[in-house]
NUTORTI-376315 format. One record per residue (C-alpha): chain; z negated, y negated, x negated; residue in three letters. Coordinates in pm, whole numbers, plus 32768, in hexadecimal, padded with zeros to 4 digits. Layout:
c:up:north:east:r
A:Z:Y:X:ala
...
***
This chain:
c:up:north:east:r
A:913D:7D54:7ECF:met
A:906E:7E51:7E0C:lys
A:8F26:7EB4:7EAF:lys
A:8DF0:7EA7:7DD7:ser
A:8D5A:7FFA:7D89:ala
A:8C11:804B:7E30:arg
A:8AF0:8055:7D39:arg
A:8A66:81B2:7D10:lys
A:88F3:81EB:7D3F:ser
A:882F:822D:7C01:thr
A:870C:82CB:7CB9:ala
A:8683:8412:7C30:ala
A:86BB:855B:7CE4:lys
A:85DB:8559:7E19:pro
A:84AA:8638:7E36:leu
A:8497:8733:7F50:thr
A:8362:86F1:8026:val
A:82FB:87C2:8154:ala
A:82A1:86E1:827A:val
A:820A:8745:83CA:val
A:823F:865F:84F3:gln
A:810D:8679:85D1:leu
A:812F:868D:874E:pro
A:80DD:851D:878C:his
A:81FB:84B5:86A3:ala
A:830C:857D:8752:lys
A:8440:84AB:878A:gly
A:83F2:83B6:8670:leu
A:84D7:83AC:8541:pro
A:846C:8443:83F5:phe
A:841C:8351:82DA:pro
A:8561:82F6:822A:ala
A:85E6:8219:8115:tyr
A:86A4:80F3:81A8:gln
A:8784:80B4:8077:thr
A:8808:8185:7F56:asp
A:870F:80FD:7E58:asp
A:85E6:80B8:7F3D:ala
A:849A:8123:7EA4:ala
A:83DB:8153:7FE9:gly
A:8406:8202:8137:met
A:838F:815A:8275:asp
A:8261:81EC:832A:leu
A:8261:81CE:84A4:ile
A:8143:81A5:859B:ala
A:8117:82E0:866D:ala
A:8051:8242:8787:leu
A:8077:82C3:88E8:ala
A:815F:81FE:89CC:asp
A:809D:80E4:8A6D:gly
A:7F75:8110:8982:arg
A:7FBC:7FE1:88AA:asp
A:7EB6:7F64:87B6:ile
A:7E7C:7DED:87A2:ile
A:7DFB:7D6F:8654:leu
A:7D5A:7C1D:8677:arg
A:7D2B:7B3F:8547:ala
A:7C4D:7BF3:844A:gly
A:7C4F:7D43:84FF:glu
A:7CC5:7E8A:846A:his
A:7D1D:7FDA:84FE:ala
A:7D7C:813A:8497:ile
A:7EDF:817D:850E:ile
A:7F5C:82E7:8521:pro
A:80B7:8343:84A6:thr
A:80C3:84A3:8538:gly
A:8128:8535:83E8:leu
A:8089:862D:82F7:ala
A:812A:869F:81B4:met
A:8109:8776:807D:ala
A:8156:86AD:7F44:leu
A:81BD:8768:7E08:pro
A:80A2:878B:7D07:pro
A:809E:866A:7C13:gly
A:810D:8568:7D13:thr
A:806A:8476:7E04:glu
A:80E0:83A0:7F26:ala
A:807F:8231:7F30:gln
A:8068:8175:807A:val
A:80C6:8009:804A:arg
A:80F7:7EDC:812F:pro
A:8248:7E7B:81BE:arg
A:82AA:7D27:8139:ser
A:833D:7CBF:8288:gly
A:81F8:7CFA:8346:leu
A:812E:7C4A:8239:ala
A:8212:7B19:8226:ala
A:8249:7AEA:839C:lys
A:80FE:7B56:8432:ser
A:8000:7B72:8318:gly
A:7FDC:7CE7:835F:val
A:7FA0:7DC5:8231:thr
A:7F09:7F10:81C0:val
A:7D93:7EE2:818D:leu
A:7D66:7FDF:8073:asn
A:7EB5:7F9B:7FD1:ser
A:7F30:8068:7F32:pro
A:7EA2:8188:7FF7:gly
A:7EB2:82D4:7F3F:thr
A:7F1F:8422:7FCE:ile
A:7EC3:853F:7EE3:asp
A:7F9F:8670:7EAE:ala
A:7E96:8758:7F3E:asp
A:7E5F:868F:8081:tyr
A:7EE3:8739:81BA:arg
A:7E60:8658:82CE:gly
A:7F13:854E:8396:glu
A:7F87:841A:82DB:ile
A:7EE9:82E2:8370:ser
A:7F0C:8175:8312:val
A:7DF0:8077:830D:ile
A:7E8F:7F34:8386:leu
A:7DDF:7DE3:837E:ile
A:7E4C:7C9E:841C:asn
A:7E14:7B82:8324:leu
A:7EE4:7A97:83F7:gly
A:7E6B:79A0:84FD:lys
A:7F13:7A34:8631:ala
A:7ED7:7B87:86D6:pro
A:7FCA:7C99:866D:phe
A:802B:7DBB:874F:thr
A:8071:7F12:86BB:val
A:8155:7FE0:879C:arg
A:81DE:8140:878E:arg
A:8307:814F:86A0:gly
A:829E:8016:85E0:glu
A:82E5:8025:846A:arg
A:818D:7FE0:83DC:ile
A:8194:8035:8269:ala
A:8263:80D2:8157:gln
A:8220:820F:8095:met
A:827B:823D:7F28:ile
A:826A:8384:7E66:leu
A:81FA:836E:7CFC:ala
A:8198:8453:7BDA:pro
A:8026:8479:7B88:val
A:7F90:846A:7A2A:thr
A:7E40:8518:7A0A:arg
A:7D54:84B8:78F0:ala
A:7C42:8561:7827:arg
A:7B28:8467:77EF:leu
A:7A6D:8478:76A4:val
A:791B:83D0:766F:ala
A:7922:82C8:755B:ala
A:7829:81DB:74B6:val
A:7922:80CD:744B:thr
A:7A88:806D:749E:leu
A:7B9D:7FF1:73BA:asp
A:7BC3:7E77:73A9:glu
A:7CEA:7DB8:7439:thr
A:7D58:7C4C:743C:ala
A:7CF6:7C35:75A9:arg
A:7BA4:7CDA:7586:gly
A:7ACF:7CC4:76C1:ala
A:7B97:7BA6:775B:gly
A:7BAB:7BEE:78CE:gly
A:7C0C:7B30:7A06:phe
A:7CF8:7A12:79B2:gly
A:7CD1:7A3A:783A:ser
A:7E48:7A63:7802:thr
A:7EB7:795B:78FB:gly
A:7EA4:782E:7810:val
A:7FDD:77B1:7760:ala
A:7FDF:77CE:75E5:ala
A:7F3C:76A3:7538:ala
A:7FFC:75C6:7446:gln
A:7FD3:761B:72D4:pro
A:7E90:7588:724A:gly
A:7DFC:7545:73A3:ala
A:7CA0:75C6:73F2:lys
A:7C8C:76CD:74FB:arg
A:7B5F:76C6:75E0:thr
A:7AFB:77D2:76D4:arg
A:7A60:7779:7820:lys
A:7937:783C:7898:lys
A:798B:7932:79A9:ser
A:78FB:78EC:7B00:lys
A:782F:7A01:7BA2:pro
A:7902:7AE0:7C7B:val
A:7896:7AED:7DE6:ala
A:784C:7C50:7E55:arg
A:7863:7C1F:7FCA:thr
A:799D:7CEE:800B:gly
A:7A6D:7C4E:811D:leu
A:7A58:7AD8:8164:pro
A:793B:7A74:824C:lys
A:7A22:7A32:8372:lys
A:7AA8:7B95:8356:leu
A:795A:7C46:8324:arg
A:78ED:7BED:8483:ser
A:7A16:7C9C:8521:lys
A:79FC:7DFD:85A6:lys
A:7AD1:7F1D:852E:thr
A:7BC8:7FA5:862B:ile
A:7C1E:8115:860F:ser
A:7CC5:8161:8759:arg
A:7DD4:8269:8737:thr
A:7E93:833A:882A:ser
A:7DF5:8479:88A2:ala
***
């Protein structure tokens, strides 16, 4: 029986990025792609042994990864949630996607928040987020008095989420409700920020 040929990866040639593993991350694996075409590398919690961080419902904490790096000019690294943590425990990255600039040389940390109902324990070696490298486009902003017109115009939140009307039917637009500017939900705003990290 003829074996099926393995599909070749179509990923572009990888960038070379200098990475320093800080003392409190010694012994932990480097971030790595788990499959040939994976877009992100897992980031790992570099907490001290026995210094777990417990995130109760609504709490967030800054988790160290023990890594610092020098990205090539014209690139950025994005820190995104892991789908497994989000689906199983409601744990995600608070400022997703977090941005690491090419000129940043400090430690990479991840702001985790527990949006689930049960406490979640972060331990040393836990895969807490994924990091994706991407090109950066810089813009030159020019002051203008008017903008060119488009079919959409100033239609904002939800304006494109209505199915097309039947020919000849009148289309009505509902008035937008005021957007609450309270930040996190009330039940989360009362929680304290946790920022315990290993020494």
